[in-house]
Z-matrix of the N, CA and C atoms (Angstrom, degrees):
N
C 1 1.453
C 2 1.518 1 109.29
N 3 1.318 2 115.84 1 140.82
C 4 1.457 3 122.21 2 177.39
C 5 1.510 4 107.81 3 -84.37
N 6 1.306 5 116.40 4 130.05
C 7 1.459 6 119.30 5 175.20
C 8 1.511 7 108.91 6 -132.55
N 9 1.295 8 114.88 7 155.03
C 10 1.439 9 119.74 8 175.33
C 11 1.519 10 114.08 9 71.96
N 12 1.314 11 118.81 10 19.33
C 13 1.446 12 126.25 11 176.13
C 14 1.508 13 116.76 12 21.41
N 15 1.313 14 116.53 13 -80.95
C 16 1.458 15 121.05 14 -176.77
C 17 1.529 16 110.79 15 -60.33
N 18 1.304 17 117.39 16 -21.07
C 19 1.461 18 121.59 17 178.55
C 20 1.518 19 112.86 18 -98.43
N 21 1.333 20 117.83 19 5.69
C 22 1.458 21 120.79 20 177.08
C 23 1.523 22 109.21 21 -59.49
N 24 1.306 23 116.32 22 148.77
C 25 1.461 24 120.20 23 -178.13
C 26 1.530 25 110.33 24 -68.09
N 27 1.335 26 116.15 25 151.66
C 28 1.468 27 119.38 26 175.87
C 29 1.532 28 111.42 27 -56.37
N 30 1.324 29 117.45 28 -38.38
C 31 1.463 30 121.12 29 179.48
C 32 1.533 31 110.41 30 -60.71
N 33 1.320 32 116.76 31 -44.80
C 34 1.463 33 120.72 32 179.89
C 35 1.515 34 111.22 33 -64.55
N 36 1.323 35 117.24 34 -43.84
C 37 1.459 36 120.94 35 179.73
C 38 1.521 37 111.05 36 -62.19
N 39 1.333 38 116.71 37 -40.19
C 40 1.467 39 120.17 38 178.39
C 41 1.523 40 111.40 39 -69.29
N 42 1.314 41 117.76 40 -35.80
C 43 1.466 42 120.98 41 176.46
C 44 1.518 43 109.86 42 -61.47
N 45 1.318 44 117.16 43 -48.90
C 46 1.463 45 120.84 44 -179.53
C 47 1.525 46 110.24 45 -61.27
N 48 1.315 47 117.15 46 -40.36
C 49 1.456 48 121.51 47 177.05
C 50 1.526 49 110.52 48 -60.88
N 51 1.301 50 116.22 49 -47.68
C 52 1.463 51 121.23 50 -178.16
C 53 1.518 52 113.92 51 -62.55
N 54 1.318 53 116.64 52 -31.22
C 55 1.461 54 120.27 53 -179.42
C 56 1.528 55 112.52 54 -70.51
N 57 1.317 56 117.09 55 -13.23
C 58 1.464 57 121.19 56 176.04
C 59 1.526 58 111.96 57 -80.79
N 60 1.320 59 117.64 58 -15.24
C 61 1.461 60 121.63 59 -177.01
C 62 1.520 61 111.38 60 -68.69
N 63 1.315 62 114.90 61 154.40
C 64 1.459 63 120.90 62 177.94
C 65 1.528 64 109.84 63 -66.59
N 66 1.331 65 117.52 64 130.84
C 67 1.469 66 119.78 65 -179.25
C 68 1.527 67 111.83 66 -70.45
N 69 1.320 68 114.97 67 143.10
C 70 1.460 69 121.96 68 177.59
C 71 1.516 70 110.30 69 -129.95
N 72 1.308 71 115.84 70 -170.65
C 73 1.463 72 120.66 71 -174.14
C 74 1.530 73 113.34 72 -62.76
N 75 1.324 74 118.83 73 -27.14
C 76 1.462 75 120.50 74 -179.71
C 77 1.518 76 114.61 75 -98.41
N 78 1.321 77 117.15 76 1.72
C 79 1.470 78 120.65 77 -173.71
C 80 1.524 79 113.36 78 -64.52
N 81 1.317 80 117.34 79 -40.72
C 82 1.463 81 120.02 80 -178.29
C 83 1.527 82 110.76 81 -65.01
N 84 1.316 83 117.78 82 -39.90
C 85 1.470 84 120.83 83 178.21
C 86 1.525 85 110.47 84 -62.75
N 87 1.326 86 117.18 85 -40.58
C 88 1.460 87 120.95 86 178.57
C 89 1.532 88 109.42 87 -64.12
N 90 1.330 89 116.65 88 -44.36
C 91 1.468 90 120.07 89 179.33
C 92 1.523 91 111.94 90 -63.21
N 93 1.331 92 117.43 91 -38.72
C 94 1.475 93 119.94 92 176.72
C 95 1.530 94 109.95 93 -57.34
N 96 1.322 95 115.73 94 -44.43
C 97 1.465 96 120.91 95 179.37
C 98 1.531 97 111.00 96 -63.46
N 99 1.329 98 116.00 97 -45.69
C 100 1.458 99 120.57 98 -179.17
C 101 1.525 100 112.41 99 -65.80
N 102 1.324 101 117.26 100 -30.09
C 103 1.468 102 120.93 101 -179.43
C 104 1.528 103 110.91 102 -63.03
N 105 1.327 104 117.51 103 -25.42
C 106 1.460 105 120.11 104 176.34
C 107 1.519 106 112.52 105 -66.25
N 108 1.331 107 116.41 106 -27.96
C 109 1.459 108 121.62 107 -179.75
C 110 1.530 109 112.74 108 -100.26
N 111 1.325 110 115.91 109 -21.52
C 112 1.466 111 121.40 110 -176.08
C 113 1.528 112 107.82 111 -129.29
N 114 1.317 113 115.74 112 94.01
C 115 1.465 114 121.58 113 -172.83
C 116 1.524 115 113.22 114 -56.31
N 117 1.317 116 117.77 115 -29.63
C 118 1.462 117 119.95 116 -178.09
C 119 1.528 118 112.80 117 -65.87
N 120 1.331 119 117.56 118 -12.57
C 121 1.458 120 120.93 119 177.67
C 122 1.534 121 113.57 120 -87.54
N 123 1.326 122 118.07 121 -10.62
C 124 1.468 123 120.69 122 -175.23
C 125 1.527 124 112.61 123 -60.24
N 126 1.310 125 118.45 124 -50.34
C 127 1.464 126 120.70 125 -179.42
C 128 1.530 127 112.09 126 -65.99
N 129 1.330 128 118.91 127 -43.86
C 130 1.467 129 117.56 128 175.66
C 131 1.530 130 113.25 129 -58.83
N 132 1.335 131 117.40 130 -38.32
C 133 1.462 132 120.30 131 177.72
C 134 1.522 133 110.01 132 -62.96
N 135 1.325 134 117.39 133 -43.25
C 136 1.470 135 120.36 134 178.69
C 137 1.531 136 110.19 135 -59.82
N 138 1.320 137 117.73 136 -42.01
C 139 1.468 138 120.30 137 178.04
C 140 1.530 139 110.60 138 -65.46
N 141 1.329 140 117.49 139 -43.09
C 142 1.461 141 120.88 140 -178.05
C 143 1.528 142 111.96 141 -66.78
N 144 1.320 143 117.03 142 -27.19
C 145 1.468 144 119.97 143 176.25
C 146 1.528 145 111.28 144 -64.86
N 147 1.328 146 116.43 145 -21.27
C 148 1.468 147 122.38 146 178.84
C 149 1.534 148 111.73 147 -101.80
N 150 1.325 149 117.00 148 5.91
C 151 1.463 150 122.75 149 -175.90
C 152 1.525 151 109.27 150 -114.54
N 153 1.322 152 116.55 151 133.77
C 154 1.466 153 119.81 152 176.38
C 155 1.528 154 109.75 153 -68.45
N 156 1.336 155 116.16 154 146.71
C 157 1.464 156 121.27 155 -179.30
C 158 1.521 157 111.17 156 -57.49
N 159 1.325 158 118.39 157 -40.52
C 160 1.463 159 119.43 158 -178.67
C 161 1.528 160 111.49 159 -66.11
N 162 1.329 161 118.06 160 -30.45
C 163 1.474 162 121.05 161 175.60
C 164 1.526 163 110.12 162 -69.17
N 165 1.331 164 116.22 163 -42.77
C 166 1.470 165 121.34 164 177.31
C 167 1.533 166 109.49 165 -61.23
N 168 1.327 167 116.86 166 -46.02
C 169 1.459 168 121.13 167 179.82
C 170 1.527 169 111.32 168 -63.62
N 171 1.316 170 115.90 169 -38.20
C 172 1.456 171 120.53 170 178.50
C 173 1.534 172 110.90 171 -63.58
N 174 1.326 173 116.59 172 -43.06
C 175 1.464 174 120.00 173 178.78
C 176 1.531 175 110.44 174 -65.47
N 177 1.319 176 116.87 175 -40.67
C 178 1.468 177 120.49 176 176.30
C 179 1.527 178 109.82 177 -58.24
N 180 1.316 179 116.71 178 -47.19
C 181 1.460 180 121.03 179 179.71
C 182 1.517 181 112.67 180 -62.81
N 183 1.332 182 116.40 181 -43.15
C 184 1.471 183 120.90 182 -179.93
C 185 1.521 184 110.91 183 -61.23
N 186 1.313 185 116.51 184 -43.92
C 187 1.462 186 120.75 185 -177.16
C 188 1.520 187 113.00 186 -73.48
N 189 1.330 188 116.58 187 -46.44
C 190 1.459 189 120.93 188 -165.70
C 191 1.526 190 116.15 189 -108.30
N 192 1.335 191 118.00 190 -20.37
C 193 1.464 192 118.84 191 -169.54
C 194 1.522 193 113.34 192 -119.85
N 195 1.321 194 117.37 193 -58.24
C 196 1.464 195 118.67 194 -170.62
C 197 1.521 196 112.56 195 -149.91
N 198 1.308 197 116.74 196 55.74
C 199 1.457 198 120.07 197 176.60
C 200 1.520 199 111.14 198 -68.48
N 201 1.320 200 115.76 199 155.42
C 202 1.470 201 120.38 200 179.30
C 203 1.517 202 109.03 201 -119.07
N 204 1.276 203 122.19 202 130.76
C 205 1.461 204 126.31 203 9.36
C 206 1.529 205 113.58 204 -83.34
N 207 1.325 206 118.06 205 -9.04
C 208 1.465 207 119.91 206 175.43
C 209 1.522 208 109.07 207 -149.24
N 210 1.313 209 114.71 208 157.27
C 211 1.463 210 120.34 209 176.44
C 212 1.521 211 107.01 210 -75.76
N 213 1.331 212 116.81 211 118.26
C 214 1.465 213 120.02 212 -171.40
C 215 1.524 214 113.74 213 -78.91
N 216 1.316 215 117.70 214 -27.07
C 217 1.467 216 120.59 215 -177.16
C 218 1.528 217 111.33 216 -134.24
N 219 1.321 218 117.49 217 61.16
C 220 1.466 219 117.59 218 179.05
C 221 1.529 220 109.42 219 -63.41
N 222 1.335 221 117.65 220 124.90
C 223 1.465 222 119.72 221 -175.76
C 224 1.531 223 113.08 222 -83.99
N 225 1.316 224 115.09 223 47.95
C 226 1.461 225 122.41 224 -179.79
C 227 1.519 226 107.91 225 -133.27
N 228 1.320 227 116.67 226 129.45
C 229 1.460 228 120.64 227 -178.28
C 230 1.527 229 111.67 228 -53.84
N 231 1.337 230 117.89 229 -48.57
C 232 1.468 231 121.37 230 -177.71
C 233 1.520 232 112.10 231 -60.55
N 234 1.327 233 116.41 232 -45.30
C 235 1.467 234 120.32 233 -177.77
C 236 1.520 235 111.66 234 -70.32
N 237 1.319 236 117.23 235 -40.36
C 238 1.455 237 119.81 236 -177.95
C 239 1.523 238 111.51 237 -69.42
N 240 1.337 239 116.35 238 -43.94
C 241 1.465 240 119.74 239 -177.22
C 242 1.523 241 112.97 240 -84.68
N 243 1.338 242 116.81 241 -36.47
C 244 1.460 243 119.32 242 -173.13
C 245 1.511 244 115.27 243 -112.48
N 246 1.321 245 117.21 244 -7.18
C 247 1.452 246 120.35 245 178.02
C 248 1.510 247 115.24 246 81.46
N 249 1.325 248 119.10 247 3.58
C 250 1.461 249 122.01 248 179.67
C 251 1.526 250 109.71 249 -142.59
N 252 1.312 251 114.64 250 148.18
C 253 1.461 252 120.19 251 179.05
C 254 1.536 253 110.01 252 -75.50
N 255 1.321 254 115.14 253 159.62
C 256 1.465 255 123.83 254 172.61
C 257 1.524 256 113.22 255 61.07
N 258 1.322 257 116.03 256 45.07
C 259 1.457 258 121.07 257 176.00
C 260 1.520 259 111.28 258 -80.72
N 261 1.327 260 115.21 259 -169.64
C 262 1.463 261 122.15 260 -178.50
C 263 1.531 262 112.50 261 -56.38
N 264 1.325 263 116.59 262 -31.25
C 265 1.466 264 119.83 263 -178.75
C 266 1.521 265 111.43 264 -58.55
N 267 1.321 266 118.02 265 -32.76
C 268 1.466 267 120.74 266 179.52
C 269 1.521 268 111.11 267 -62.70
N 270 1.326 269 116.65 268 -46.12
C 271 1.465 270 120.31 269 178.48
C 272 1.524 271 111.20 270 -65.13
N 273 1.325 272 116.31 271 -44.39
C 274 1.464 273 120.62 272 -179.79
C 275 1.524 274 110.84 273 -61.70
N 276 1.328 275 116.53 274 -43.92
C 277 1.466 276 119.75 275 -178.98
C 278 1.523 277 111.83 276 -72.05
N 279 1.320 278 117.27 277 -35.78
C 280 1.465 279 119.32 278 175.17
C 281 1.518 280 110.46 279 -58.24
N 282 1.328 281 116.27 280 -42.76
C 283 1.463 282 121.10 281 177.34
C 284 1.532 283 111.13 282 -65.14
N 285 1.316 284 116.86 283 -44.44
C 286 1.464 285 120.42 284 179.68
C 287 1.532 286 110.55 285 -61.97
N 288 1.323 287 117.56 286 -45.07
C 289 1.469 288 120.50 287 178.83
C 290 1.528 289 110.67 288 -59.64
N 291 1.335 290 117.25 289 -41.22
C 292 1.475 291 119.83 290 178.45
C 293 1.524 292 110.80 291 -61.98
N 294 1.337 293 117.41 292 -41.66
C 295 1.474 294 120.55 293 178.87
C 296 1.523 295 111.19 294 -64.27
N 297 1.322 296 116.27 295 -30.60
C 298 1.467 297 120.96 296 178.44
C 299 1.526 298 110.30 297 -77.46
N 300 1.344 299 115.69 298 -26.02
C 301 1.456 300 120.46 299 -175.57
C 302 1.517 301 112.10 300 98.36
N 303 1.323 302 116.58 301 20.26
C 304 1.459 303 122.47 302 -179.70
C 305 1.520 304 110.24 303 -117.74
N 306 1.311 305 114.84 304 170.46
C 307 1.458 306 121.01 305 176.88
C 308 1.525 307 107.15 306 -145.33
N 309 1.331 308 116.49 307 136.59
C 310 1.460 309 120.77 308 177.12
C 311 1.523 310 108.83 309 -65.70
N 312 1.335 311 115.92 310 151.10
C 313 1.455 312 120.70 311 177.44
C 314 1.521 313 110.62 312 -57.69
N 315 1.312 314 115.54 313 140.76
C 316 1.463 315 121.66 314 177.05
C 317 1.526 316 109.42 315 -56.94
N 318 1.305 317 116.48 316 132.80
C 319 1.455 318 120.99 317 178.00
C 320 1.513 319 114.78 318 85.21
N 321 1.330 320 117.34 319 -3.92
C 322 1.464 321 121.27 320 178.52
C 323 1.529 322 107.84 321 -113.20
N 324 1.330 323 117.80 322 122.02
C 325 1.464 324 119.04 323 178.97
C 326 1.534 325 110.85 324 -57.10
N 327 1.333 326 117.90 325 141.27
C 328 1.464 327 121.08 326 -177.96
C 329 1.527 328 113.99 327 -59.28
N 330 1.345 329 117.74 328 -21.12
C 331 1.463 330 119.56 329 -177.45
C 332 1.529 331 113.28 330 -92.85
N 333 1.338 332 117.47 331 15.50
C 334 1.460 333 121.80 332 175.76
C 335 1.531 334 108.56 333 -65.22
N 336 1.312 335 117.06 334 131.26
C 337 1.461 336 121.87 335 -176.23
C 338 1.524 337 112.20 336 -57.03
N 339 1.322 338 117.51 337 -39.76
C 340 1.462 339 119.89 338 178.23
C 341 1.516 340 111.91 339 -59.29
N 342 1.330 341 117.02 340 -40.30
C 343 1.461 342 121.23 341 178.63
C 344 1.526 343 110.80 342 -67.87
N 345 1.328 344 116.78 343 -40.98
C 346 1.471 345 120.09 344 177.71
C 347 1.530 346 110.57 345 -58.65
N 348 1.332 347 116.72 346 -45.69
C 349 1.467 348 120.60 347 -178.37
C 350 1.524 349 111.17 348 -68.16
N 351 1.337 350 117.24 349 -38.80
C 352 1.470 351 120.68 350 176.78
C 353 1.527 352 110.61 351 -63.25
N 354 1.330 353 116.45 352 -41.70
C 355 1.468 354 120.91 353 178.70
C 356 1.532 355 110.12 354 -63.15
N 357 1.326 356 116.48 355 -44.03
C 358 1.470 357 120.10 356 178.02
C 359 1.528 358 110.32 357 -60.83
N 360 1.334 359 116.95 358 -41.05
C 361 1.469 360 120.50 359 178.28
C 362 1.526 361 110.33 360 -61.92
N 363 1.314 362 116.38 361 -44.95
C 364 1.462 363 121.11 362 178.61
C 365 1.528 364 110.73 363 -58.41
N 366 1.325 365 116.28 364 -48.03
C 367 1.467 366 120.23 365 -178.64
C 368 1.527 367 111.81 366 -65.10
N 369 1.332 368 117.49 367 -34.59
C 370 1.476 369 120.63 368 178.18
C 371 1.529 370 110.75 369 -64.40
N 372 1.327 371 117.08 370 -27.58
C 373 1.464 372 120.96 371 -178.24
C 374 1.527 373 112.84 372 -82.66
N 375 1.312 374 117.17 373 -13.69
C 376 1.462 375 120.96 374 -176.95
C 377 1.530 376 110.38 375 -81.72
N 378 1.344 377 116.16 376 154.25
C 379 1.468 378 119.03 377 175.54
C 380 1.534 379 110.01 378 -59.11
N 381 1.305 380 116.03 379 151.90
C 382 1.471 381 120.76 380 179.18
C 383 1.519 382 109.84 381 -58.00
N 384 1.294 383 115.33 382 166.63
C 385 1.457 384 120.75 383 -179.31
C 386 1.509 385 109.39 384 120.53
N 387 1.319 386 115.80 385 -130.65
C 388 1.461 387 121.97 386 -176.48
C 389 1.533 388 111.60 387 -57.80
N 390 1.327 389 117.17 388 -39.63
C 391 1.464 390 120.07 389 -179.37
C 392 1.528 391 111.39 390 -64.80
N 393 1.315 392 117.34 391 -31.62
C 394 1.462 393 120.85 392 177.28
C 395 1.526 394 110.67 393 -65.57
N 396 1.326 395 116.01 394 -40.85
C 397 1.469 396 120.30 395 177.24
C 398 1.528 397 110.60 396 -64.74
N 399 1.325 398 116.27 397 -40.74
C 400 1.462 399 120.41 398 179.85
C 401 1.527 400 110.79 399 -67.44
N 402 1.332 401 117.06 400 -37.94
C 403 1.467 402 120.66 401 176.47
C 404 1.521 403 110.25 402 -62.78
N 405 1.323 404 116.82 403 -44.27
C 406 1.467 405 119.83 404 178.31
C 407 1.527 406 110.95 405 -60.86
N 408 1.329 407 116.41 406 -40.81
C 409 1.467 408 120.27 407 178.20
C 410 1.532 409 110.82 408 -64.40
N 411 1.323 410 116.89 409 -47.23
C 412 1.467 411 121.15 410 178.17
C 413 1.517 412 110.43 411 -56.15
N 414 1.312 413 115.47 412 -47.41
C 415 1.472 414 120.22 413 -176.27
C 416 1.528 415 111.29 414 -67.44
N 417 1.310 416 115.59 415 -48.49
C 418 1.473 417 120.77 416 -176.51
C 419 1.530 418 112.13 417 -65.06
N 420 1.332 419 116.67 418 -42.47
C 421 1.467 420 121.18 419 -173.48
C 422 1.525 421 114.29 420 -89.88
N 423 1.360 422 117.66 421 -27.99
C 424 1.467 423 118.61 422 -169.15
C 425 1.521 424 115.59 423 -132.28
N 426 1.297 425 119.22 424 -3.47
C 427 1.466 426 119.77 425 176.63
C 428 1.529 427 109.75 426 -116.66
N 429 1.311 428 117.06 427 -58.68
C 430 1.469 429 121.03 428 -175.76
C 431 1.524 430 114.40 429 -56.74
N 432 1.352 431 119.74 430 -35.00
C 433 1.462 432 118.54 431 -177.18
C 434 1.525 433 115.30 432 -67.43
N 435 1.337 434 118.41 433 -16.59
C 436 1.462 435 117.25 434 -175.33
C 437 1.522 436 115.86 435 -142.63
N 438 1.320 437 119.37 436 -27.84
C 439 1.465 438 120.09 437 -171.65
C 440 1.533 439 113.14 438 -64.06
N 441 1.337 440 120.85 439 -43.38
C 442 1.470 441 117.93 440 177.01
C 443 1.544 442 112.54 441 -60.29
N 444 1.319 443 117.42 442 -40.39
C 445 1.476 444 120.56 443 177.77
C 446 1.529 445 110.20 444 -67.48
N 447 1.322 446 116.50 445 -39.48
C 448 1.457 447 121.87 446 176.08
C 449 1.529 448 109.89 447 -57.00
N 450 1.332 449 116.14 448 -45.29
C 451 1.463 450 120.91 449 178.52
C 452 1.519 451 112.19 450 -59.27
N 453 1.310 452 116.85 451 -39.82
C 454 1.464 453 121.03 452 178.69
C 455 1.524 454 110.65 453 -64.81
N 456 1.322 455 117.19 454 -43.75
C 457 1.469 456 120.54 455 177.84
C 458 1.525 457 110.07 456 -63.51
N 459 1.315 458 117.61 457 -41.47
C 460 1.465 459 121.49 458 178.68
C 461 1.523 460 110.69 459 -60.20
N 462 1.327 461 117.11 460 -41.64
C 463 1.474 462 120.40 461 177.25
C 464 1.523 463 111.16 462 -60.04
N 465 1.314 464 116.86 463 -40.66
C 466 1.461 465 122.07 464 -176.71
C 467 1.522 466 112.26 465 -73.55
N 468 1.315 467 117.88 466 -33.17
C 469 1.463 468 122.13 467 -171.34
C 470 1.522 469 115.11 468 -93.69
N 471 1.317 470 118.08 469 -23.81
C 472 1.456 471 119.86 470 -172.80
C 473 1.527 472 113.06 471 -75.22
N 474 1.314 473 114.13 472 142.62
C 475 1.466 474 121.50 473 174.72
C 476 1.526 475 111.18 474 -95.12
N 477 1.334 476 117.31 475 -9.33
C 478 1.462 477 121.96 476 179.84
C 479 1.527 478 110.37 477 -112.72
N 480 1.308 479 114.78 478 139.10
C 481 1.462 480 121.37 479 -179.42
C 482 1.528 481 111.65 480 -59.51
N 483 1.331 482 117.59 481 -35.84
C 484 1.466 483 119.60 482 179.58
C 485 1.523 484 110.80 483 -53.93
N 486 1.312 485 116.61 484 -48.14
C 487 1.462 486 119.23 485 -176.94
C 488 1.522 487 112.26 486 -77.04
N 489 1.334 488 117.94 487 -27.80
C 490 1.470 489 118.84 488 173.32
C 491 1.528 490 109.90 489 -67.08
N 492 1.334 491 116.82 490 -40.71
C 493 1.462 492 120.45 491 177.53
C 494 1.525 493 110.93 492 -67.68
N 495 1.334 494 117.15 493 -40.39
C 496 1.461 495 120.24 494 175.67
C 497 1.528 496 109.07 495 -59.65
N 498 1.323 497 116.35 496 -43.47
C 499 1.466 498 120.53 497 177.33
C 500 1.512 499 111.73 498 -57.91
N 501 1.331 500 116.68 499 -41.87
C 502 1.467 501 120.39 500 178.49
C 503 1.525 502 110.66 501 -62.13
N 504 1.322 503 116.33 502 -43.72
C 505 1.465 504 120.33 503 179.34
C 506 1.529 505 110.70 504 -62.98
N 507 1.321 506 116.96 505 -41.81
C 508 1.468 507 120.42 506 179.04
C 509 1.525 508 111.28 507 -68.77
N 510 1.337 509 117.00 508 -38.88
C 511 1.462 510 120.41 509 178.21
C 512 1.527 511 111.10 510 -63.58
N 513 1.319 512 115.86 511 -29.63
C 514 1.467 513 120.03 512 -179.07
C 515 1.526 514 113.06 513 -77.76
N 516 1.334 515 117.10 514 -12.14
C 517 1.460 516 119.30 515 176.82
C 518 1.523 517 108.11 516 -68.82
N 519 1.288 518 115.97 517 126.77
C 520 1.467 519 120.48 518 -179.04
C 521 1.529 520 108.91 519 -153.33
N 522 1.308 521 114.92 520 179.59
C 523 1.462 522 120.78 521 -179.72
C 524 1.529 523 113.07 522 -87.72
N 525 1.317 524 116.53 523 10.23
C 526 1.479 525 119.15 524 -175.07
C 527 1.498 526 112.42 525 -49.96
């Protein structure tokens, strides 16, 4: 279980980020490997072993990309909080990433949850000081206001245990 959100390990933050990615032909093998280090993945892996890849991909798409009549868990701060892509959070995060010395991937909005978690992981790995202040700002302004609630919605909406468990991990992220 993830505790202490802002104090979560870089490895944990990167794992949560990676689980948001679209599943492909090698995803189940990677998850099997990760389940050895993260016990909470064991049951989801067992379920996915009985699930066709196209069903897994369909659930990923329904939750995160293009659900009908609406995408229930868009992994973007602007879309989740404001209902539209490319809100103010994108500009704010673009500025924050520049101050950190990073840049969001081309074609990916800066408020993508995976990018937020990767940035937090990066900052956790840096020596204390300025990076600690930037991590606190990232967490206070762009993670804590929505990610725990997002995790709760993901738990409620997902048809696959993997995403319900991911939702639980995200819901457990807090400022503790």
